[in-house]
N, C-alpha and C positions, 0 to 999 in steps of 0.2 A: 056294237060288235062289228068287226071288220070281215069282209071276204078276203081270204087269203088264197094266194097263188104261190105254190111252194115248189121250189127246186130241191130234190133231195138227191145226194150222192152217198153211196155206201163205201166205206173204206175200212177194211178189217171188220170189227165188231160194232163200229159206230156209224151213226147216220148224221151227216151235216145237213141241216135244212135251212134254206134261205127263204124267208116269207116275204112276199110283196104284196101290196094292194094295188088298186088301180092308180093310186097317187104315187107310188114308188116304193123303195125298199123300206120295210118295217122292222124286221128283227132276224136274228139268227138262233137256232136251236140245235143242240147235239143230243141225240137220244141213242138208246140201245135198242135196235131191231125195229122192224117194220110195225109191229103191234103198237110199240110206244109212240112211234111217228103218227100212227092213226089216233091214238088216244089224245095226242097233243092237239090234232087238228080236224077231228071229226065233226065238230060243230060249226067250223069256221071256214074250212077250205073249200074253194070251188074246184080247184084242181091241184093234184099233186103229181109232178113229173119226177120220175125216177130213173135211174141208170142201171137198173136191174131187170132182167128179162121178165116180161109179162106175156103169157101164152107160150107153151112148150109144144114142140113136135113129139109124136109118138114113135115115128119110124123113118124120118127123113131129117136131113140137116144139110146146110145151115137153115135157118128160118128164112122165109121170103123177105123180111125186112133186113135182115143181116146180108143176104146176097145183094140186095138192091143198093145197100149203103157201101158195101165193098166196091161195087162197080162205080159208084159216084166218087168215091175217095181215090180210086186209081192207085198210085204208088203208096198211098197211105191206108190202103185197105186192110192192112194187118192190125189196125187200131180197133178193129171190130172183132171181139172175141166171141165166137159162136157159143150159144148155149147147149148143154147136153140135152139129148132126149130125156124126156121125163123120167123113164125108168133108170137111166144112167145117173141122173142128178141125185137120185136117192141112195146111191151106193157110197160107203163110207170110205173105200180105199180106191186109190187111182187105177190101179191094174184091173180090179173088177169092174169099175166104171168104164174104163176104156174098152174092155171086152164087150160089154153090153151095148155101148155106143157104136162100136165097129159092126157087131152082129145085126144091129138094127138098121145102120146107115151105110155100111161099106166104107165108112170114113174113120180115120183116127180121131181121137179126142185130145185136143190140145190140153196140156197140163194147166194152162192159164184158165181154161174154162172150167176144169174140175175144181180148181182152188176157189171158184166162186159158187160152187155147188150149194153150200150152205145157205147163201143169200138167195139163190135161185129157188131152192125148195121152200125157204121160208116165206118168200113173196108168193109162190104157187100155192102153198097151203092156206095162206092168209086170205087170198082172193077167192079161193074155193070155199072158204068157211064164212066170210064176212061178206054177204051179198051187197050191203049198202056201200061198201068201199069200192066195188068194181067200177061205177061211173066216175069216181073221183080220181083213181090212180090211172095214170098214163105212162108208157115207157117212152124215154127219150135217150138220145145218145149225144153227148156233148160235141163230137166231132161234126154231127149233122147240124146241130144248133149253130155252130160257127159257120159252116157251109151256107145255112140258110141266111145268116146275118151278112156274110161277106160275098157270097156268090161263087166262092172258090174254096176248095179244101185248104186246110192249114198245112203248109209244107213240111214243118218241123215238129217232132214229138213234143208234147207238152212239158216233159221233164227237163228239156233243155232251155238255155237262156233265150234263144231265138224263138222257141216255140211259145214261152211266157210272153215275150214282147209282142209277137203277133196276134196272140189271143187277146191280150189286154188292148191292143190298138183296135181290134176288130170289135170288142165290147164297146169301147169308147165311141167309135164311129156309129154304133147302133144306138147307144144310150149314153148321153154325156155324163150322167151320174154314175155310170158303172165303175170307174176308177176309184172313187171315193167309197163306193159300196163294197168293192173287194176289200179295200183296207178296213172298213167296219166289220165285215165278216171275218177277216183274219184276227182281228182284236178280239172278237167274240169267242174265238177257239181256244183262248188262253187257258192253260191246264190240261189240254188235250193235244195229242200228237197227230195233227191233221196236216197231210201234205199240201204244199201251196198249189199244185194243179187241182186238187179237189175243191179248194176254195173258189178258183176261177171257174171251174165246171159247175159248181152249185150256183153261182151267180148266173151263168149262161142258161142253165135250165130254169132258173126263176124267170128270166127275161123272155124265155121262150114261151112259157105257160101264161105269163102275165098279158092281158090285153095291151096291144100296142101296135107299133108300125107293122105292116104286112098282115098275112092271115095265118092262123094256125092250121096246119095241113098234116097230112099223114103220108107216110112212106111204108108200104106201097099205098097208093091213093084209094084203092079198094081192098082193104086187108082181109085175108081170110082169118077164120077163127080155129082155135084148136078144139080137141075133143070136149073140152069143158066150157066152151063157149067164149074163151078169152081171145081178144084180137092179138094178132101177131103184126105189130106195127111200131114204128117210131113216130113220135110227133115232132114237128119243127115249125118255125115261124119264118116267113118269107114273103116277099112281094109277089114272086112267081113260083109256079110249081116246079119241083125238081123231078126230073125224069130220067130214067136209065135207057129210054129208047131214043 
């Protein structure tokens, strides 16, 4: 039985999970929902890093980890989509959710944030129901992973050719086996409509959570918890701590 370190990205209704062991890439799985992701790995996973918010604010926004990452990314700060406050995330219609979010925070709710509400509430309900999953799941952001590997933000969006090239170059510099791993993961998605950036990001999250070069760190370094005890942080791997001060 292997100890897995899993990078999971959610795109639409599907989760792409890239599993590493301490020895390297092991396999790829595509599942429907966070519950199925847990069922797949609950016996074997040491950590599962996901790109879906863990820990929600009740009355303020953005979350402290989102604010910190926006500052670190500078001109690419819009790559961080803030999570709705918990009450707004549970609304079924954008206009209703936006009113709740604005009433709670005095800020507008980006439509992109609302469009991920089902993922956000699914993760939130899962982790407040399945206690044993709490220490296994951690939140990561691909752009922070690349920043930790490279030392600087990626200047181009991942959907562009330049953005794909710089992310692949960053992964290859961090782990020489990353390019063939990306190819293997892409081949494993046959039959599913998985965007290319999702494949690259899932590999990045897997390399983040797997033991390797640098240390696994937290942004912010001393993260607060929400009203349900869930930490509001991103994890990343880097030789040195990334600070916004």
